[in-house]
C-alpha positions in Angstrom: 0.9 -13.4 -35.2 2.3 -15.8 -37.8 6.1 -15.4 -38.0 5.8 -15.8 -34.1 4.1 -18.5 -34.3 6.7 -19.7 -37.0 9.5 -19.5 -35.5 8.4 -21.9 -32.6 7.4 -24.3 -34.9 8.7 -23.9 -37.8 11.8 -21.8 -38.0 13.7 -23.3 -41.6 10.6 -22.8 -43.3 10.2 -19.2 -41.7 13.3 -18.6 -42.8 12.6 -19.5 -46.5 9.6 -17.3 -46.3 10.9 -14.5 -44.5 13.4 -14.7 -47.9 10.8 -13.9 -50.5 11.5 -10.0 -50.7 7.8 -9.1 -50.5 6.3 -11.2 -48.2 10.3 -10.5 -45.8 12.4 -8.0 -45.6 10.8 -5.9 -48.5 7.6 -5.8 -46.4 10.0 -3.6 -43.1 11.8 -1.0 -45.5 10.3 2.8 -44.6 10.1 5.8 -47.7 12.5 7.9 -45.7 15.3 8.8 -47.1 19.0 7.4 -45.0 20.2 9.8 -43.2 24.0 8.2 -43.0 24.4 7.0 -39.8 24.9 3.9 -39.1 25.8 2.5 -35.3 27.7 -0.4 -36.2 31.1 0.0 -34.7 30.6 3.2 -32.5 27.6 4.2 -30.6 25.4 7.9 -32.0 26.4 10.3 -31.0 23.6 12.7 -29.9 19.9 11.4 -30.9 19.2 11.1 -27.4 16.2 9.0 -28.5 14.5 6.3 -26.5 11.9 5.1 -28.3 11.3 5.2 -32.1 9.1 7.2 -34.8 7.0 5.4 -35.5 3.9 7.4 -35.9 0.8 5.5 -34.9 -0.1 3.5 -31.4 2.3 0.9 -30.4 0.9 -0.9 -27.5 4.3 -3.0 -25.2 2.7 -5.5 -24.7 -0.7 -7.6 -25.1 -2.8 -10.3 -24.6 -1.2 -13.1 -27.3 2.5 -11.9 -26.5 1.3 -13.2 -22.5 -0.3 -16.3 -23.1 2.7 -17.3 -25.4 5.2 -16.4 -23.0 3.9 -18.6 -20.3 3.8 -21.8 -23.5 6.0 -24.3 -23.0 8.3 -24.1 -26.2 8.3 -27.2 -28.5 12.2 -28.0 -27.1 11.0 -27.8 -23.1 8.5 -30.5 -23.7 11.4 -32.6 -25.2 13.5 -32.4 -22.5 11.2 -32.5 -20.3 9.5 -36.2 -21.8 13.5 -37.5 -22.1 14.4 -36.5 -18.7 11.2 -38.4 -17.2 11.8 -40.6 -18.9 14.9 -41.5 -18.5 14.0 -41.0 -14.9 11.0 -43.4 -14.9 14.0 -46.3 -16.1 16.3 -45.5 -13.8 13.5 -45.7 -11.1 12.6 -49.5 -12.7 16.3 -50.3 -12.9 17.0 -49.5 -9.1 13.5 -51.6 -8.4 14.9 -54.9 -10.1 18.7 -54.8 -8.7 18.7 -57.6 -6.3 20.4 -57.4 -3.9 23.4 -59.4 -3.1 23.0 -62.0 -0.2 26.3 -62.6 1.7 26.7 -66.2 2.0 29.0 -66.0 5.5 
């Protein structure tokens, strides 16, 4: 939850914290040995697996992720605010612009 909120609110700070070995990448390693295969240049042949090998219960979704996916991001709020201000200014200009009178 903390990493998710950190990425939304302070991405640079989250990147700095995740670069600490015991907190970030170091916590994502496993004790299983490397099998020497990779899929960087070509797809892996023969794995045939759709799901990972995590032995515990894995949730596909949670209440937290459902709520957070529906809330607007800070950037979206900022963009919407700027858009509203510009619309307001545009409407105000058209209302206060004097009409030209034809003298003839």
